[in-house]
N, CA, C and O atoms as a Tripos MOL2 file, in Angstrom:
@<TRIPOS>MOLECULE
protein
  304   303    76     0     0
PROTEIN
NO_CHARGES

@<TRIPOS>ATOM
      1 N         -45.0960   18.1380  -52.6050 N.3       1 MET1
      2 CA        -45.1730   16.8260  -53.2120 C.3       1 MET1
      3 C         -45.7560   15.8750  -52.1810 C.2       1 MET1
      4 O         -46.9260   16.1480  -51.9140 O.2       1 MET1
      5 N         -45.3510   15.0320  -51.6540 N.am      2 GLY2
      6 CA        -45.9120   14.1610  -50.6510 C.3       2 GLY2
      7 C         -44.9500   14.0360  -49.5200 C.2       2 GLY2
      8 O         -43.9200   14.7060  -49.4460 O.2       2 GLY2
      9 N         -45.3190   13.1730  -48.6640 N.am      3 LYS3
     10 CA        -44.4810   12.9010  -47.5100 C.3       3 LYS3
     11 C         -43.3060   12.0040  -47.9030 C.2       3 LYS3
     12 O         -43.4070   11.2010  -48.8310 O.2       3 LYS3
     13 N         -42.2170   12.1500  -47.1980 N.am      4 ASP4
     14 CA        -41.0790   11.2690  -47.4410 C.3       4 ASP4
     15 C         -41.4650    9.8230  -47.1080 C.2       4 ASP4
     16 O         -42.2970    9.5810  -46.2330 O.2       4 ASP4
     17 N         -40.8600    8.8800  -47.8020 N.am      5 ILE5
     18 CA        -41.2000    7.4850  -47.5610 C.3       5 ILE5
     19 C         -40.6120    7.0120  -46.2350 C.2       5 ILE5
     20 O         -39.6200    7.5540  -45.7480 O.2       5 ILE5
     21 N         -41.2410    6.0010  -45.6700 N.am      6 SER6
     22 CA        -40.7960    5.4620  -44.3850 C.3       6 SER6
     23 C         -39.6470    4.4750  -44.5840 C.2       6 SER6
     24 O         -39.3500    4.0440  -45.6980 O.2       6 SER6
     25 N         -39.0280    4.1400  -43.4860 N.am      7 LYS7
     26 CA        -37.9440    3.1590  -43.4790 C.3       7 LYS7
     27 C         -38.4500    1.8210  -44.0260 C.2       7 LYS7
     28 O         -37.7590    1.1750  -44.8140 O.2       7 LYS7
     29 N         -39.6400    1.4060  -43.6180 N.am      8 GLU8
     30 CA        -40.2100    0.1350  -44.0580 C.3       8 GLU8
     31 C         -40.4940    0.1410  -45.5580 C.2       8 GLU8
     32 O         -40.2400   -0.8490  -46.2440 O.2       8 GLU8
     33 N         -41.0200    1.2570  -46.0680 N.am      9 ASN9
     34 CA        -41.2770    1.3550  -47.5080 C.3       9 ASN9
     35 C         -39.9870    1.3330  -48.3060 C.2       9 ASN9
     36 O         -39.9280    0.7150  -49.3690 O.2       9 ASN9
     37 N         -38.9590    1.9960  -47.8130 N.am     10 ALA10
     38 CA        -37.6600    2.0030  -48.4860 C.3      10 ALA10
     39 C         -37.0920    0.5890  -48.5350 C.2      10 ALA10
     40 O         -36.5490    0.1710  -49.5580 O.2      10 ALA10
     41 N         -37.2150   -0.1430  -47.4340 N.am     11 GLN11
     42 CA        -36.7280   -1.5250  -47.3960 C.3      11 GLN11
     43 C         -37.4840   -2.3860  -48.4090 C.2      11 GLN11
     44 O         -36.8720   -3.1800  -49.1230 O.2      11 GLN11
     45 N         -38.7900   -2.2360  -48.4740 N.am     12 GLN12
     46 CA        -39.6000   -3.0280  -49.4060 C.3      12 GLN12
     47 C         -39.2180   -2.7350  -50.8600 C.2      12 GLN12
     48 O         -39.1280   -3.6530  -51.6750 O.2      12 GLN12
     49 N         -38.9960   -1.4750  -51.1780 N.am     13 ILE13
     50 CA        -38.5840   -1.0920  -52.5360 C.3      13 ILE13
     51 C         -37.2510   -1.7450  -52.8860 C.2      13 ILE13
     52 O         -37.0820   -2.2810  -53.9810 O.2      13 ILE13
     53 N         -36.3050   -1.6970  -51.9460 N.am     14 ALA14
     54 CA        -34.9840   -2.2830  -52.1880 C.3      14 ALA14
     55 C         -35.0640   -3.7970  -52.3580 C.2      14 ALA14
     56 O         -34.4210   -4.3580  -53.2460 O.2      14 ALA14
     57 N         -35.8480   -4.4590  -51.5140 N.am     15 VAL15
     58 CA        -35.9830   -5.9230  -51.6050 C.3      15 VAL15
     59 C         -36.6070   -6.3280  -52.9370 C.2      15 VAL15
     60 O         -36.1120   -7.2400  -53.5990 O.2      15 VAL15
     61 N         -37.6800   -5.6630  -53.3340 N.am     16 GLU16
     62 CA        -38.3240   -5.9920  -54.6110 C.3      16 GLU16
     63 C         -37.3910   -5.7480  -55.7890 C.2      16 GLU16
     64 O         -37.3480   -6.5420  -56.7290 O.2      16 GLU16
     65 N         -36.6550   -4.6630  -55.7400 N.am     17 TYR17
     66 CA        -35.7110   -4.3460  -56.8090 C.3      17 TYR17
     67 C         -34.6410   -5.4330  -56.9240 C.2      17 TYR17
     68 O         -34.3460   -5.9040  -58.0230 O.2      17 TYR17
     69 N         -34.0620   -5.8270  -55.7910 N.am     18 MET18
     70 CA        -33.0020   -6.8390  -55.8140 C.3      18 MET18
     71 C         -33.5500   -8.2060  -56.2140 C.2      18 MET18
     72 O         -32.8630   -8.9630  -56.9000 O.2      18 MET18
     73 N         -34.7660   -8.5360  -55.8010 N.am     19 ARG19
     74 CA        -35.3740   -9.8160  -56.2070 C.3      19 ARG19
     75 C         -35.4840   -9.8960  -57.7250 C.2      19 ARG19
     76 O         -35.1490  -10.9150  -58.3290 O.2      19 ARG19
     77 N         -35.9510   -8.8220  -58.3300 N.am     20 LYS20
     78 CA        -36.0900   -8.8050  -59.7920 C.3      20 LYS20
     79 C         -34.7380   -8.7810  -60.4840 C.2      20 LYS20
     80 O         -34.5300   -9.4860  -61.4710 O.2      20 LYS20
     81 N         -33.8240   -7.9770  -59.9750 N.am     21 ARG21
     82 CA        -32.5190   -7.8200  -60.6140 C.3      21 ARG21
     83 C         -31.6740   -9.0910  -60.5400 C.2      21 ARG21
     84 O         -30.9930   -9.4390  -61.5040 O.2      21 ARG21
     85 N         -31.7150   -9.7840  -59.4040 N.am     22 LYS22
     86 CA        -30.8730  -10.9680  -59.1950 C.3      22 LYS22
     87 C         -31.6430  -12.2750  -59.3790 C.2      22 LYS22
     88 O         -31.0590  -13.3540  -59.2780 O.2      22 LYS22
     89 N         -32.9340  -12.1890  -59.6450 N.am     23 ASN23
     90 CA        -33.7760  -13.3590  -59.8730 C.3      23 ASN23
     91 C         -33.6740  -14.3480  -58.7060 C.2      23 ASN23
     92 O         -33.4200  -15.5350  -58.9070 O.2      23 ASN23
     93 N         -33.8740  -13.8500  -57.5040 N.am     24 THR24
     94 CA        -33.8390  -14.6850  -56.3060 C.3      24 THR24
     95 C         -34.8840  -14.1960  -55.3090 C.2      24 THR24
     96 O         -35.2460  -13.0190  -55.3050 O.2      24 THR24
     97 N         -35.3610  -15.1010  -54.4730 N.am     25 GLU25
     98 CA        -36.3160  -14.7310  -53.4260 C.3      25 GLU25
     99 C         -35.6100  -14.4090  -52.1090 C.2      25 GLU25
    100 O         -36.1890  -13.7570  -51.2410 O.2      25 GLU25
    101 N         -34.3660  -14.8600  -51.9570 N.am     26 LYS26
    102 CA        -33.6450  -14.6900  -50.6820 C.3      26 LYS26
    103 C         -32.8190  -13.4100  -50.6900 C.2      26 LYS26
    104 O         -31.7500  -13.3440  -51.2960 O.2      26 LYS26
    105 N         -33.3280  -12.4170  -50.0170 N.am     27 ILE27
    106 CA        -32.6370  -11.1370  -49.8580 C.3      27 ILE27
    107 C         -32.5080  -10.8870  -48.3610 C.2      27 ILE27
    108 O         -33.5120  -10.8130  -47.6530 O.2      27 ILE27
    109 N         -31.2880  -10.7590  -47.8820 N.am     28 ASP28
    110 CA        -31.0540  -10.4970  -46.4610 C.3      28 ASP28
    111 C         -30.6300   -9.0480  -46.2800 C.2      28 ASP28
    112 O         -29.6160   -8.6130  -46.8270 O.2      28 ASP28
    113 N         -31.4120   -8.3080  -45.5110 N.am     29 ILE29
    114 CA        -31.1050   -6.9080  -45.2300 C.3      29 ILE29
    115 C         -30.2360   -6.8530  -43.9750 C.2      29 ILE29
    116 O         -30.5970   -7.4040  -42.9350 O.2      29 ILE29
    117 N         -29.0860   -6.1840  -44.0840 N.am     30 ALA30
    118 CA        -28.1590   -6.0770  -42.9580 C.3      30 ALA30
    119 C         -28.2820   -4.7380  -42.2440 C.2      30 ALA30
    120 O         -28.1450   -4.6690  -41.0220 O.2      30 ALA30
    121 N         -28.5410   -3.6700  -43.0030 N.am     31 ALA31
    122 CA        -28.5950   -2.3400  -42.3840 C.3      31 ALA31
    123 C         -29.4660   -1.4080  -43.2150 C.2      31 ALA31
    124 O         -29.5100   -1.4930  -44.4420 O.2      31 ALA31
    125 N         -30.1540   -0.5220  -42.5160 N.am     32 ILE32
    126 CA        -30.9320    0.5330  -43.1560 C.3      32 ILE32
    127 C         -30.5670    1.8270  -42.4430 C.2      32 ILE32
    128 O         -30.7700    1.9660  -41.2370 O.2      32 ILE32
    129 N         -30.0250    2.7770  -43.2090 N.am     33 GLU33
    130 CA        -29.5990    4.0410  -42.6200 C.3      33 GLU33
    131 C         -30.1820    5.1990  -43.4090 C.2      33 GLU33
    132 O         -30.4150    5.0920  -44.6130 O.2      33 GLU33
    133 N         -30.4140    6.2940  -42.7250 N.am     34 GLU34
    134 CA        -30.8460    7.5120  -43.3950 C.3      34 GLU34
    135 C         -29.6170    8.3940  -43.5850 C.2      34 GLU34
    136 O         -28.8440    8.5980  -42.6480 O.2      34 GLU34
    137 N         -29.4380    8.9190  -44.8010 N.am     35 ASP35
    138 CA        -28.2750    9.7450  -45.1050 C.3      35 ASP35
    139 C         -28.7170   10.9050  -45.9950 C.2      35 ASP35
    140 O         -29.0790   10.6960  -47.1520 O.2      35 ASP35
    141 N         -28.6880   12.0930  -45.4730 N.am     36 SER36
    142 CA        -29.0630   13.3110  -46.2150 C.3      36 SER36
    143 C         -30.4470   13.1990  -46.8410 C.2      36 SER36
    144 O         -30.6520   13.6240  -47.9780 O.2      36 SER36
    145 N         -31.3870   12.6350  -46.1100 N.am     37 GLY37
    146 CA        -32.7610   12.5310  -46.5920 C.3      37 GLY37
    147 C         -33.0370   11.2890  -47.4220 C.2      37 GLY37
    148 O         -34.1990   10.9910  -47.6980 O.2      37 GLY37
    149 N         -32.0230   10.5650  -47.8230 N.am     38 SER38
    150 CA        -32.2000    9.3330  -48.5960 C.3      38 SER38
    151 C         -32.0010    8.1290  -47.6750 C.2      38 SER38
    152 O         -31.3630    8.2260  -46.6270 O.2      38 SER38
    153 N         -32.5620    6.9950  -48.0900 N.am     39 TRP39
    154 CA        -32.3660    5.7490  -47.3580 C.3      39 TRP39
    155 C         -31.2900    4.9300  -48.0420 C.2      39 TRP39
    156 O         -31.2800    4.8110  -49.2670 O.2      39 TRP39
    157 N         -30.3810    4.3620  -47.2540 N.am     40 VAL40
    158 CA        -29.3260    3.4830  -47.7530 C.3      40 VAL40
    159 C         -29.6000    2.1030  -47.1670 C.2      40 VAL40
    160 O         -29.5340    1.9090  -45.9530 O.2      40 VAL40
    161 N         -29.9060    1.1500  -48.0400 N.am     41 ILE41
    162 CA        -30.2190   -0.2050  -47.6230 C.3      41 ILE41
    163 C         -29.0730   -1.1170  -48.0620 C.2      41 ILE41
    164 O         -28.7210   -1.1610  -49.2410 O.2      41 ILE41
    165 N         -28.4950   -1.8440  -47.1020 N.am     42 ARG42
    166 CA        -27.3880   -2.7540  -47.4000 C.3      42 ARG42
    167 C         -27.7880   -4.1660  -47.0210 C.2      42 ARG42
    168 O         -28.5350   -4.3850  -46.0670 O.2      42 ARG42
    169 N         -27.2760   -5.1200  -47.7870 N.am     43 GLY43
    170 CA        -27.5720   -6.5060  -47.4770 C.3      43 GLY43
    171 C         -26.8160   -7.4550  -48.3800 C.2      43 GLY43
    172 O         -25.8690   -7.0710  -49.0650 O.2      43 GLY43
    173 N         -27.2590   -8.7150  -48.3660 N.am     44 THR44
    174 CA        -26.6420   -9.7460  -49.1990 C.3      44 THR44
    175 C         -27.7210  -10.5590  -49.8970 C.2      44 THR44
    176 O         -28.8750  -10.6070  -49.4690 O.2      44 THR44
    177 N         -27.3080  -11.1950  -50.9850 N.am     45 CYS45
    178 CA        -28.1920  -12.1140  -51.6900 C.3      45 CYS45
    179 C         -27.3290  -13.1930  -52.3480 C.2      45 CYS45
    180 O         -26.1750  -12.9370  -52.6920 O.2      45 CYS45
    181 N         -27.8830  -14.4000  -52.5250 N.am     46 PRO46
    182 CA        -27.1180  -15.4570  -53.1750 C.3      46 PRO46
    183 C         -27.1620  -15.2750  -54.6900 C.2      46 PRO46
    184 O         -28.1560  -14.8020  -55.2410 O.2      46 PRO46
    185 N         -26.0730  -15.6570  -55.3520 N.am     47 ILE47
    186 CA        -26.0660  -15.6760  -56.8070 C.3      47 ILE47
    187 C         -25.4130  -16.9810  -57.2570 C.2      47 ILE47
    188 O         -24.6990  -17.6270  -56.4900 O.2      47 ILE47
    189 N         -25.6620  -17.3500  -58.4870 N.am     48 ASP48
    190 CA        -25.1060  -18.5730  -59.0490 C.3      48 ASP48
    191 C         -24.1060  -18.1850  -60.1270 C.2      48 ASP48
    192 O         -24.4690  -17.5720  -61.1310 O.2      48 ASP48
    193 N         -22.8530  -18.5430  -59.9160 N.am     49 MET49
    194 CA        -21.8290  -18.2520  -60.9170 C.3      49 MET49
    195 C         -21.3320  -19.5670  -61.4910 C.2      49 MET49
    196 O         -20.5560  -20.2810  -60.8570 O.2      49 MET49
    197 N         -21.7810  -19.8750  -62.6810 N.am     50 GLU50
    198 CA        -21.3710  -21.0840  -63.3840 C.3      50 GLU50
    199 C         -21.5660  -22.3290  -62.5310 C.2      50 GLU50
    200 O         -20.6840  -23.1850  -62.4670 O.2      50 GLU50
    201 N         -22.7030  -22.4320  -61.8860 N.am     51 GLY51
    202 CA        -23.0330  -23.6000  -61.0910 C.3      51 GLY51
    203 C         -22.5330  -23.5800  -59.6670 C.2      51 GLY51
    204 O         -22.7760  -24.5330  -58.9270 O.2      51 GLY51
    205 N         -21.8430  -22.5340  -59.2510 N.am     52 HIS52
    206 CA        -21.3300  -22.4300  -57.8890 C.3      52 HIS52
    207 C         -22.0510  -21.3170  -57.1450 C.2      52 HIS52
    208 O         -22.1670  -20.2020  -57.6530 O.2      52 HIS52
    209 N         -22.5380  -21.6160  -55.9360 N.am     53 PRO53
    210 CA        -23.2250  -20.5660  -55.1600 C.3      53 PRO53
    211 C         -22.2270  -19.5750  -54.5650 C.2      53 PRO53
    212 O         -21.1930  -19.9640  -54.0230 O.2      53 PRO53
    213 N         -22.5500  -18.3110  -54.6750 N.am     54 TRP54
    214 CA        -21.7490  -17.2340  -54.0960 C.3      54 TRP54
    215 C         -22.6910  -16.2840  -53.3820 C.2      54 TRP54
    216 O         -23.8990  -16.2900  -53.6180 O.2      54 TRP54
    217 N         -22.1320  -15.4800  -52.5200 N.am     55 ALA55
    218 CA        -22.9080  -14.4200  -51.8750 C.3      55 ALA55
    219 C         -22.4510  -13.0820  -52.4500 C.2      55 ALA55
    220 O         -21.2670  -12.8650  -52.7100 O.2      55 ALA55
    221 N         -23.4070  -12.2080  -52.6360 N.am     56 GLU56
    222 CA        -23.1100  -10.8840  -53.1590 C.3      56 GLU56
    223 C         -23.6650   -9.8560  -52.1860 C.2      56 GLU56
    224 O         -24.7980   -9.9790  -51.7200 O.2      56 GLU56
    225 N         -22.8640   -8.8440  -51.8820 N.am     57 LYS57
    226 CA        -23.3680   -7.7620  -51.0360 C.3      57 LYS57
    227 C         -23.8840   -6.6580  -51.9510 C.2      57 LYS57
    228 O         -23.4010   -6.4760  -53.0690 O.2      57 LYS57
    229 N         -24.8660   -5.9350  -51.4550 N.am     58 PHE58
    230 CA        -25.4390   -4.8570  -52.2620 C.3      58 PHE58
    231 C         -25.7550   -3.6510  -51.3990 C.2      58 PHE58
    232 O         -25.8560   -3.7380  -50.1760 O.2      58 PHE58
    233 N         -25.9080   -2.5230  -52.0770 N.am     59 GLU59
    234 CA        -26.3270   -1.2770  -51.4510 C.3      59 GLU59
    235 C         -27.2910   -0.6100  -52.4210 C.2      59 GLU59
    236 O         -26.9780   -0.4350  -53.5980 O.2      59 GLU59
    237 N         -28.4540   -0.2440  -51.9230 N.am     60 VAL60
    238 CA        -29.4510    0.4550  -52.7280 C.3      60 VAL60
    239 C         -29.7450    1.7800  -52.0360 C.2      60 VAL60
    240 O         -30.0470    1.8090  -50.8430 O.2      60 VAL60
    241 N         -29.6550    2.8780  -52.7860 N.am     61 ILE61
    242 CA        -29.9350    4.2070  -52.2410 C.3      61 ILE61
    243 C         -31.2620    4.6780  -52.8260 C.2      61 ILE61
    244 O         -31.4420    4.7250  -54.0420 O.2      61 ILE61
    245 N         -32.1760    5.0220  -51.9410 N.am     62 ILE62
    246 CA        -33.5300    5.4190  -52.3400 C.3      62 ILE62
    247 C         -33.7820    6.8460  -51.8840 C.2      62 ILE62
    248 O         -33.5650    7.1890  -50.7220 O.2      62 ILE62
    249 N         -34.2460    7.6790  -52.8220 N.am     63 ASP63
    250 CA        -34.4880    9.0840  -52.4910 C.3      63 ASP63
    251 C         -35.7780    9.2300  -51.6770 C.2      63 ASP63
    252 O         -36.5330    8.2670  -51.5430 O.2      63 ASP63
    253 N         -36.0340   10.4190  -51.1360 N.am     64 PRO64
    254 CA        -37.2040   10.6170  -50.2670 C.3      64 PRO64
    255 C         -38.5510   10.3400  -50.9380 C.2      64 PRO64
    256 O         -39.5460   10.1260  -50.2450 O.2      64 PRO64
    257 N         -38.6010   10.3410  -52.2680 N.am     65 ARG65
    258 CA        -39.8590   10.0660  -52.9650 C.3      65 ARG65
    259 C         -40.0250    8.5910  -53.3170 C.2      65 ARG65
    260 O         -41.0360    8.2040  -53.9040 O.2      65 ARG65
    261 N         -39.0400    7.7670  -52.9620 N.am     66 GLY66
    262 CA        -39.1670    6.3330  -53.2100 C.3      66 GLY66
    263 C         -38.5410    5.8640  -54.5050 C.2      66 GLY66
    264 O         -38.7680    4.7290  -54.9240 O.2      66 GLY66
    265 N         -37.7600    6.7120  -55.1450 N.am     67 LYS67
    266 CA        -37.0870    6.3330  -56.3910 C.3      67 LYS67
    267 C         -35.6820    5.8340  -56.0850 C.2      67 LYS67
    268 O         -34.9910    6.3870  -55.2300 O.2      67 LYS67
    269 N         -35.2620    4.7810  -56.7930 N.am     68 ILE68
    270 CA        -33.9140    4.2610  -56.6120 C.3      68 ILE68
    271 C         -32.9390    5.2300  -57.2710 C.2      68 ILE68
    272 O         -33.0200    5.4950  -58.4700 O.2      68 ILE68
    273 N         -32.0230    5.7500  -56.4740 N.am     69 ARG69
    274 CA        -31.0700    6.7310  -56.9640 C.3      69 ARG69
    275 C         -29.7550    6.0920  -57.3960 C.2      69 ARG69
    276 O         -29.1130    6.5560  -58.3380 O.2      69 ARG69
    277 N         -29.3550    5.0190  -56.6990 N.am     70 ASP70
    278 CA        -28.0860    4.3900  -57.0310 C.3      70 ASP70
    279 C         -28.0710    2.9800  -56.4490 C.2      70 ASP70
    280 O         -28.7440    2.6960  -55.4580 O.2      70 ASP70
    281 N         -27.2930    2.1040  -57.0830 N.am     71 THR71
    282 CA        -27.0900    0.7510  -56.5510 C.3      71 THR71
    283 C         -25.6290    0.3660  -56.7310 C.2      71 THR71
    284 O         -24.9640    0.8160  -57.6640 O.2      71 THR71
    285 N         -25.1510   -0.4530  -55.8440 N.am     72 ASN72
    286 CA        -23.8060   -1.0170  -55.9090 C.3      72 ASN72
    287 C         -23.8960   -2.4560  -55.4630 C.2      72 ASN72
    288 O         -24.6790   -2.7870  -54.5730 O.2      72 ASN72
    289 N         -23.0940   -3.3220  -56.0790 N.am     73 SER73
    290 CA        -23.0230   -4.7040  -55.6180 C.3      73 SER73
    291 C         -21.6330   -5.2450  -55.8800 C.2      73 SER73
    292 O         -20.9330   -4.7950  -56.7870 O.2      73 SER73
    293 N         -21.2390   -6.2300  -55.0620 N.am     74 ALA74
    294 CA        -19.9130   -6.8390  -55.1860 C.3      74 ALA74
    295 C         -19.9550   -8.2160  -54.5370 C.2      74 ALA74
    296 O         -20.7320   -8.4580  -53.6130 O.2      74 ALA74
    297 N         -19.1160   -9.1040  -55.0300 N.am     75 LEU75
    298 CA        -19.0080  -10.4260  -54.4260 C.3      75 LEU75
    299 C         -18.3860  -10.3210  -53.0370 C.2      75 LEU75
    300 O         -17.5360   -9.4680  -52.7860 O.2      75 LEU75
    301 N         -18.8180  -11.1880  -52.1590 N.am     76 LEU76
    302 CA        -18.2210  -11.2330  -50.8110 C.3      76 LEU76
    303 C         -16.9640  -12.0700  -50.8350 C.2      76 LEU76
    304 O         -16.3120  -12.2340  -49.8040 O.2      76 LEU76
@<TRIPOS>BOND
     1     1     2 1
     2     2     3 1
     3     3     4 2
     4     3     5 am
     5     5     6 1
     6     6     7 1
     7     7     8 2
     8     7     9 am
     9     9    10 1
    10    10    11 1
    11    11    12 2
    12    11    13 am
    13    13    14 1
    14    14    15 1
    15    15    16 2
    16    15    17 am
    17    17    18 1
    18    18    19 1
    19    19    20 2
    20    19    21 am
    21    21    22 1
    22    22    23 1
    23    23    24 2
    24    23    25 am
    25    25    26 1
    26    26    27 1
    27    27    28 2
    28    27    29 am
    29    29    30 1
    30    30    31 1
    31    31    32 2
    32    31    33 am
    33    33    34 1
    34    34    35 1
    35    35    36 2
    36    35    37 am
    37    37    38 1
    38    38    39 1
    39    39    40 2
    40    39    41 am
    41    41    42 1
    42    42    43 1
    43    43    44 2
    44    43    45 am
    45    45    46 1
    46    46    47 1
    47    47    48 2
    48    47    49 am
    49    49    50 1
    50    50    51 1
    51    51    52 2
    52    51    53 am
    53    53    54 1
    54    54    55 1
    55    55    56 2
    56    55    57 am
    57    57    58 1
    58    58    59 1
    59    59    60 2
    60    59    61 am
    61    61    62 1
    62    62    63 1
    63    63    64 2
    64    63    65 am
    65    65    66 1
    66    66    67 1
    67    67    68 2
    68    67    69 am
    69    69    70 1
    70    70    71 1
    71    71    72 2
    72    71    73 am
    73    73    74 1
    74    74    75 1
    75    75    76 2
    76    75    77 am
    77    77    78 1
    78    78    79 1
    79    79    80 2
    80    79    81 am
    81    81    82 1
    82    82    83 1
    83    83    84 2
    84    83    85 am
    85    85    86 1
    86    86    87 1
    87    87    88 2
    88    87    89 am
    89    89    90 1
    90    90    91 1
    91    91    92 2
    92    91    93 am
    93    93    94 1
    94    94    95 1
    95    95    96 2
    96    95    97 am
    97    97    98 1
    98    98    99 1
    99    99   100 2
   100    99   101 am
   101   101   102 1
   102   102   103 1
   103   103   104 2
   104   103   105 am
   105   105   106 1
   106   106   107 1
   107   107   108 2
   108   107   109 am
   109   109   110 1
   110   110   111 1
   111   111   112 2
   112   111   113 am
   113   113   114 1
   114   114   115 1
   115   115   116 2
   116   115   117 am
   117   117   118 1
   118   118   119 1
   119   119   120 2
   120   119   121 am
   121   121   122 1
   122   122   123 1
   123   123   124 2
   124   123   125 am
   125   125   126 1
   126   126   127 1
   127   127   128 2
   128   127   129 am
   129   129   130 1
   130   130   131 1
   131   131   132 2
   132   131   133 am
   133   133   134 1
   134   134   135 1
   135   135   136 2
   136   135   137 am
   137   137   138 1
   138   138   139 1
   139   139   140 2
   140   139   141 am
   141   141   142 1
   142   142   143 1
   143   143   144 2
   144   143   145 am
   145   145   146 1
   146   146   147 1
   147   147   148 2
   148   147   149 am
   149   149   150 1
   150   150   151 1
   151   151   152 2
   152   151   153 am
   153   153   154 1
   154   154   155 1
   155   155   156 2
   156   155   157 am
   157   157   158 1
   158   158   159 1
   159   159   160 2
   160   159   161 am
   161   161   162 1
   162   162   163 1
   163   163   164 2
   164   163   165 am
   165   165   166 1
   166   166   167 1
   167   167   168 2
   168   167   169 am
   169   169   170 1
   170   170   171 1
   171   171   172 2
   172   171   173 am
   173   173   174 1
   174   174   175 1
   175   175   176 2
   176   175   177 am
   177   177   178 1
   178   178   179 1
   179   179   180 2
   180   179   181 am
   181   181   182 1
   182   182   183 1
   183   183   184 2
   184   183   185 am
   185   185   186 1
   186   186   187 1
   187   187   188 2
   188   187   189 am
   189   189   190 1
   190   190   191 1
   191   191   192 2
   192   191   193 am
   193   193   194 1
   194   194   195 1
   195   195   196 2
   196   195   197 am
   197   197   198 1
   198   198   199 1
   199   199   200 2
   200   199   201 am
   201   201   202 1
   202   202   203 1
   203   203   204 2
   204   203   205 am
   205   205   206 1
   206   206   207 1
   207   207   208 2
   208   207   209 am
   209   209   210 1
   210   210   211 1
   211   211   212 2
   212   211   213 am
   213   213   214 1
   214   214   215 1
   215   215   216 2
   216   215   217 am
   217   217   218 1
   218   218   219 1
   219   219   220 2
   220   219   221 am
   221   221   222 1
   222   222   223 1
   223   223   224 2
   224   223   225 am
   225   225   226 1
   226   226   227 1
   227   227   228 2
   228   227   229 am
   229   229   230 1
   230   230   231 1
   231   231   232 2
   232   231   233 am
   233   233   234 1
   234   234   235 1
   235   235   236 2
   236   235   237 am
   237   237   238 1
   238   238   239 1
   239   239   240 2
   240   239   241 am
   241   241   242 1
   242   242   243 1
   243   243   244 2
   244   243   245 am
   245   245   246 1
   246   246   247 1
   247   247   248 2
   248   247   249 am
   249   249   250 1
   250   250   251 1
   251   251   252 2
   252   251   253 am
   253   253   254 1
   254   254   255 1
   255   255   256 2
   256   255   257 am
   257   257   258 1
   258   258   259 1
   259   259   260 2
   260   259   261 am
   261   261   262 1
   262   262   263 1
   263   263   264 2
   264   263   265 am
   265   265   266 1
   266   266   267 1
   267   267   268 2
   268   267   269 am
   269   269   270 1
   270   270   271 1
   271   271   272 2
   272   271   273 am
   273   273   274 1
   274   274   275 1
   275   275   276 2
   276   275   277 am
   277   277   278 1
   278   278   279 1
   279   279   280 2
   280   279   281 am
   281   281   282 1
   282   282   283 1
   283   283   284 2
   284   283   285 am
   285   285   286 1
   286   286   287 1
   287   287   288 2
   288   287   289 am
   289   289   290 1
   290   290   291 1
   291   291   292 2
   292   291   293 am
   293   293   294 1
   294   294   295 1
   295   295   296 2
   296   295   297 am
   297   297   298 1
   298   298   299 1
   299   299   300 2
   300   299   301 am
   301   301   302 1
   302   302   303 1
   303   303   304 2
@<TRIPOS>SUBSTRUCTURE
     1 MET1         2 RESIDUE 1 A MET
     2 GLY2         6 RESIDUE 1 A GLY
     3 LYS3        10 RESIDUE 1 A LYS
     4 ASP4        14 RESIDUE 1 A ASP
     5 ILE5        18 RESIDUE 1 A ILE
     6 SER6        22 RESIDUE 1 A SER
     7 LYS7        26 RESIDUE 1 A LYS
     8 GLU8        30 RESIDUE 1 A GLU
     9 ASN9        34 RESIDUE 1 A ASN
    10 ALA10       38 RESIDUE 1 A ALA
    11 GLN11       42 RESIDUE 1 A GLN
    12 GLN12       46 RESIDUE 1 A GLN
    13 ILE13       50 RESIDUE 1 A ILE
    14 ALA14       54 RESIDUE 1 A ALA
    15 VAL15       58 RESIDUE 1 A VAL
    16 GLU16       62 RESIDUE 1 A GLU
    17 TYR17       66 RESIDUE 1 A TYR
    18 MET18       70 RESIDUE 1 A MET
    19 ARG19       74 RESIDUE 1 A ARG
    20 LYS20       78 RESIDUE 1 A LYS
    21 ARG21       82 RESIDUE 1 A ARG
    22 LYS22       86 RESIDUE 1 A LYS
    23 ASN23       90 RESIDUE 1 A ASN
    24 THR24       94 RESIDUE 1 A THR
    25 GLU25       98 RESIDUE 1 A GLU
    26 LYS26      102 RESIDUE 1 A LYS
    27 ILE27      106 RESIDUE 1 A ILE
    28 ASP28      110 RESIDUE 1 A ASP
    29 ILE29      114 RESIDUE 1 A ILE
    30 ALA30      118 RESIDUE 1 A ALA
    31 ALA31      122 RESIDUE 1 A ALA
    32 ILE32      126 RESIDUE 1 A ILE
    33 GLU33      130 RESIDUE 1 A GLU
    34 GLU34      134 RESIDUE 1 A GLU
    35 ASP35      138 RESIDUE 1 A ASP
    36 SER36      142 RESIDUE 1 A SER
    37 GLY37      146 RESIDUE 1 A GLY
    38 SER38      150 RESIDUE 1 A SER
    39 TRP39      154 RESIDUE 1 A TRP
    40 VAL40      158 RESIDUE 1 A VAL
    41 ILE41      162 RESIDUE 1 A ILE
    42 ARG42      166 RESIDUE 1 A ARG
    43 GLY43      170 RESIDUE 1 A GLY
    44 THR44      174 RESIDUE 1 A THR
    45 CYS45      178 RESIDUE 1 A CYS
    46 PRO46      182 RESIDUE 1 A PRO
    47 ILE47      186 RESIDUE 1 A ILE
    48 ASP48      190 RESIDUE 1 A ASP
    49 MET49      194 RESIDUE 1 A MET
    50 GLU50      198 RESIDUE 1 A GLU
    51 GLY51      202 RESIDUE 1 A GLY
    52 HIS52      206 RESIDUE 1 A HIS
    53 PRO53      210 RESIDUE 1 A PRO
    54 TRP54      214 RESIDUE 1 A TRP
    55 ALA55      218 RESIDUE 1 A ALA
    56 GLU56      222 RESIDUE 1 A GLU
    57 LYS57      226 RESIDUE 1 A LYS
    58 PHE58      230 RESIDUE 1 A PHE
    59 GLU59      234 RESIDUE 1 A GLU
    60 VAL60      238 RESIDUE 1 A VAL
    61 ILE61      242 RESIDUE 1 A ILE
    62 ILE62      246 RESIDUE 1 A ILE
    63 ASP63      250 RESIDUE 1 A ASP
    64 PRO64      254 RESIDUE 1 A PRO
    65 ARG65      258 RESIDUE 1 A ARG
    66 GLY66      262 RESIDUE 1 A GLY
    67 LYS67      266 RESIDUE 1 A LYS
    68 ILE68      270 RESIDUE 1 A ILE
    69 ARG69      274 RESIDUE 1 A ARG
    70 ASP70      278 RESIDUE 1 A ASP
    71 THR71      282 RESIDUE 1 A THR
    72 ASN72      286 RESIDUE 1 A ASN
    73 SER73      290 RESIDUE 1 A SER
    74 ALA74      294 RESIDUE 1 A ALA
    75 LEU75      298 RESIDUE 1 A LEU
    76 LEU76      302 RESIDUE 1 A LEU
């Protein structure tokens, strides 16, 4: 198939995904780790809950081909 995606490409995929999903431009990446061939990207993004700003942490897992395999998010 092709070469595994790079750390930078995995980060870009995660940032674009979270921007679209949360409708925000501000995505802060806290950590990027490789785990069993997949990239795990963790960070935070702001969200608006009924007019009040909150921070939400997220985790995006990207497989070696650049596909999002799983996501998790929770309020801080």
